[in-house]
C-alpha positions in Angstrom: 0.0 0.0 0.0 1.2 3.5 -0.9 0.4 6.6 1.0 1.2 10.0 -0.3 0.0 13.5 -0.8 -0.8 15.9 -3.7 0.2 19.5 -3.1 -1.8 22.0 -5.2 -0.7 25.6 -5.3 1.3 28.1 -7.4 4.9 29.1 -7.7 6.0 32.6 -7.1 8.9 34.3 -8.9 11.3 33.0 -6.3 10.4 29.4 -7.0 8.6 29.0 -3.6 5.4 27.1 -3.5 2.6 29.1 -1.9 -1.0 28.3 -0.9 -0.1 24.8 0.2 -3.0 22.4 0.8 -2.1 18.8 1.4 -4.3 16.0 0.1 -3.7 12.4 1.2 -4.0 9.6 -1.4 -3.4 5.9 -1.2 -3.2 2.8 -3.4 -4.7 -0.4 -2.1 -3.7 -3.9 -3.1 -5.4 -7.3 -2.9 -4.6 -8.4 0.7 -3.3 -11.9 -0.1 -1.0 -10.6 -2.8 0.2 -7.8 -0.6 0.9 -10.2 2.3 2.9 -12.6 0.1 4.8 -9.6 -1.3 5.8 -8.4 2.1 6.8 -11.9 3.1 9.1 -12.1 0.1 10.4 -8.7 1.0 11.2 -9.8 4.5 12.9 -12.9 3.2 15.4 -10.8 1.3 16.4 -9.1 4.6 14.0 -6.1 4.7 13.2 -4.7 8.2 11.2 -1.9 9.7 13.7 -1.0 12.4 13.7 2.6 11.4 9.9 2.8 11.9 9.2 4.1 15.4 5.4 3.3 15.2 4.7 6.5 17.2 1.1 6.7 18.2 -0.4 9.3 20.5 3.0 10.8 21.0 5.0 7.8 22.0 6.3 4.5 20.4 5.0 1.2 21.7 6.8 -0.7 24.4 8.5 -4.0 23.8 5.6 -5.7 25.7 3.0 -4.0 23.5 4.8 -4.8 20.2 7.2 -7.8 20.6 9.5 -8.7 17.8 8.9 -11.8 15.6 12.6 -12.6 15.3 16.0 -12.3 17.0 19.0 -11.0 15.3 19.4 -8.3 12.7 16.7 -9.3 10.3 14.2 -12.1 9.4 15.9 -13.1 6.1 15.2 -16.6 4.8 12.0 -16.8 6.9 9.7 -19.6 5.8 6.1 -18.7 5.0 4.8 -20.8 7.9 7.0 -19.0 10.4 5.9 -15.7 9.0 2.3 -16.6 9.4 2.8 -18.1 12.9 4.0 -14.9 14.6 1.0 -13.3 16.4 2.8 -9.9 16.5 3.5 -9.7 12.8 2.5 -6.3 11.6 2.0 -7.7 8.1 -1.4 -8.9 9.4 -4.1 -6.4 8.4 -1.5 -3.8 7.6 -3.7 -1.8 5.3 -6.5 -1.3 7.9 -4.0 -0.4 10.6 -2.2 2.1 8.4 -5.5 3.8 7.4 -7.2 3.8 10.8 -6.8 6.1 13.7 -5.0 3.9 16.3 -5.6 6.4 19.1 -9.3 5.2 19.1 -8.2 1.8 20.3 -5.3 2.7 22.6 -2.6 2.4 19.9 -0.7 -0.9 20.4 -2.0 -1.6 23.9 -4.3 -4.5 23.3 -5.7 -4.4 26.9 -7.7 -1.2 26.4 -10.7 -3.0 24.9 -11.9 -6.4 23.8 -10.5 -7.7 20.6 -13.8 -7.9 18.8 -14.6 -4.3 19.7 -11.1 -3.2 18.7 -11.3 -4.8 15.3 -14.7 -3.2 14.6 -13.4 0.3 15.6 -10.3 -0.1 13.4 -12.2 -1.2 10.4 -14.8 1.5 10.6 -12.1 4.1 11.1 -10.2 2.8 8.1 -13.3 2.9 5.9 -14.1 6.4 6.9 -10.6 7.7 6.3 -10.5 6.0 2.9 -13.8 7.4 1.9 -12.9 10.9 2.7 -9.4 10.8 1.2 -8.9 13.1 -1.8 -8.2 10.0 -3.9 -7.4 6.3 -3.7 -6.7 3.7 -6.4 -6.4 -0.1 -6.7 -3.3 -1.9 -8.1 -5.5 -4.3 -10.0 -7.1 -1.5 -12.0 -4.2 0.6 -13.1 -5.9 2.3 -16.1 -9.0 3.1 -14.1 -6.8 4.4 -11.3 -5.1 6.8 -13.7 -8.4 7.9 -15.2 -9.9 8.8 -11.8 -6.7 10.5 -10.6 -6.6 12.7 -13.7 -10.3 13.6 -13.5 -10.1 14.2 -9.7 -7.1 16.6 -9.8 -7.6 17.9 -13.4 -4.1 16.6 -14.3 -2.8 14.4 -17.0 0.1 11.9 -16.9 2.6 11.9 -19.7 2.0 8.2 -20.6 -0.7 5.7 -19.7 -0.3 3.3 -16.8 0.6 -0.3 -17.6 -1.2 -3.1 -15.9 1.4 -5.5 -14.5 -0.2 -8.7 -13.1 3.1 -10.6 -12.8 4.8 -9.8 -9.5 7.0 -11.6 -7.0 3.8 -12.4 -5.1 2.2 -14.0 -8.1 5.1 -16.3 -8.5 4.5 -17.8 -5.1 2.4 -21.0 -5.4 0.2 -21.7 -2.4 -2.6 -24.2 -1.9 -6.1 -23.5 -0.9 -5.4 -24.2 2.8 -2.6 -21.5 2.9 -4.8 -19.1 0.9 -7.6 -19.5 3.5 -5.2 -19.0 6.3 -3.7 -15.8 4.9 -7.2 -14.5 4.3 -8.0 -15.3 7.9 -4.9 -13.5 9.2 -6.0 -10.5 7.1 -9.7 -10.6 7.6 -10.0 -6.9 8.3 -8.0 -6.1 5.2 -10.2 -8.4 3.2 -13.3 -6.6 4.3 -11.7 -3.2 3.7 -10.6 -4.2 0.2 -14.1 -5.4 -0.7 -15.5 -2.0 0.5 -12.8 -0.1 -1.4 -13.3 -2.0 -4.6 -17.0 -1.4 -4.6 -16.6 2.3 -3.9 -13.8 2.7 -6.5 -15.9 1.1 -9.3 -18.9 3.3 -8.3 -16.8 6.4 -8.6 -15.3 5.3 -11.9 -18.7 4.5 -13.5 -20.2 7.8 -12.3 -17.2 9.8 -13.6 -17.5 8.0 -17.0 -21.2 8.8 -17.2 -20.6 12.4 -16.2 -18.0 12.6 -19.0 -20.5 11.2 -21.6 -23.2 13.6 -20.4 -20.8 16.6 -20.8 -19.8 15.5 -24.2 -23.4 15.0 -25.2 -24.4 18.5 -23.9 -21.5 20.0 -25.9 -22.7 18.3 -29.1 -26.3 19.5 -28.5 -25.0 23.1 -28.1 -23.0 22.8 -31.3 -26.0 21.5 -33.2 -28.2 24.2 -31.8 -25.8 26.8 -32.9 -25.5 25.3 -36.4 -29.3 25.0 -36.7 -29.6 28.6 -35.8 -27.1 29.6 -38.5 -28.9 27.5 -41.0 -32.3 29.0 -40.2 -30.9 32.4 -40.3 -29.6 31.8 -43.8 -32.9 30.2 -44.8 -34.9 33.2 -43.6 -32.7 35.7 -45.3 -33.0 33.7 -48.6 -36.7 33.4 -48.2 -37.1 37.1 -47.6 -35.4 37.9 -50.8 -37.5 35.6 -52.9 -40.8 36.0 -51.1 -41.8 39.2 -53.0 -40.9 37.6 -56.3 -43.0 34.4 -55.6 -45.9 36.0 -53.8 -47.8 37.0 -57.0 -47.3 33.5 -58.4 -48.1 31.5 -55.2 -51.9 31.0 -54.7 -51.4 29.9 -51.1 -49.9 32.8 -49.0 -49.2 30.4 -46.0 -47.2 28.0 -48.1 -43.8 29.5 -47.1 -44.7 29.7 -43.5 -45.8 26.0 -43.5 -42.6 25.0 -45.2 -40.5 26.8 -42.6 -42.4 25.1 -39.7 -42.0 21.7 -41.3 -38.2 22.4 -41.7 -37.8 23.4 -38.0 -39.8 20.3 -36.9 -37.7 18.0 -39.0 -34.5 19.4 -37.7 -35.6 19.0 -34.1 -36.8 15.5 -34.6 -33.6 14.4 -36.4 -31.4 16.0 -33.7 -33.4 14.2 -30.9 -33.2 10.8 -32.7 -29.5 11.2 -33.2 -28.9 12.0 -29.6 -31.0 9.0 -28.4 -29.1 6.7 -30.8 -25.7 7.9 -29.6 -26.8 7.5 -25.9 -27.7 3.9 -26.6 -24.4 3.2 -28.2 -22.5 4.7 -25.2 -24.6 2.7 -22.7 -25.7 -0.5 -24.3 -28.1 -2.5 -22.2 -27.8 -0.2 -19.3 -30.8 0.7 -17.2 -31.7 4.3 -16.9 -30.4 5.9 -13.7 -33.0 7.0 -11.1 -30.8 10.0 -10.3 -29.5 8.5 -7.0 -25.9 7.6 -6.2 -24.3 6.1 -3.1 -23.4 8.3 -0.2 -19.7 7.5 -0.8 -19.9 8.7 -4.5 -21.8 11.8 -3.5 -19.2 12.7 -0.8 -16.5 12.1 -3.3 -18.0 14.2 -6.1 -19.0 17.0 -3.7 -15.3 17.4 -2.8 -13.7 17.1 -6.3 -14.0 20.8 -7.0 -12.4 21.6 -3.6 -9.4 19.3 -4.5 -9.0 21.0 -7.8 
């Protein structure tokens, strides 16, 4: 999981950024893949000794957060040993990093019952994720890029590439190990399910919004062109009306022809818009105008983030 910030603002003549406003963003990953990736990372000798884990103004004591290994690192650690350590911070890491640990007494597990602690941590992580300026998912690289660009009104130089082959994907595990990893990361599993649903809602809404804006723009262009055409038609009709009036037995013929022309233009434009709408959303039910609260909160804040 990546956590970072986007800093909008402007540069003055001295090259100093002014009007700073930090926005937190994150990228979530499938919990099982993330867990296996961290295990492989630890196998190669990675440690988090430099991380103080400061919470509520202090780091945890050795009793609150015991170490899973002795020595300088945990290199060469078998997967079973990695899973067996009850103090392993790889368990539910994404929920822990996104939640407010002060709500549960930081790393002091005696503050409240485990079931209550887990519930508070999960709800805190969901709330913080929902109100972040942006979050993406590694399994949807292109959609993540699209939402980032639409959220912050910025464009990347090149499109994201979807890489599905990673160190974690090269690890072969059986169903029993799969289930155990999911159990060790049950909070992350629930958070990821919530995040995936919210992410896809936001993506779909933003795509529909883009189609609606494009359609409105085409309608305005057609309205403008229709007005230009009618203006030219009336000018031409005015010039020839006096010449044809003496020969035309029906004085309302020109008026009726103009009304028929306007009606045909309107009908053709409406039919074309409906046809294009069906092509853009084949088989899609019409929206009732309601969106989820998570989507509304997100869209209501996009303009602020920009």
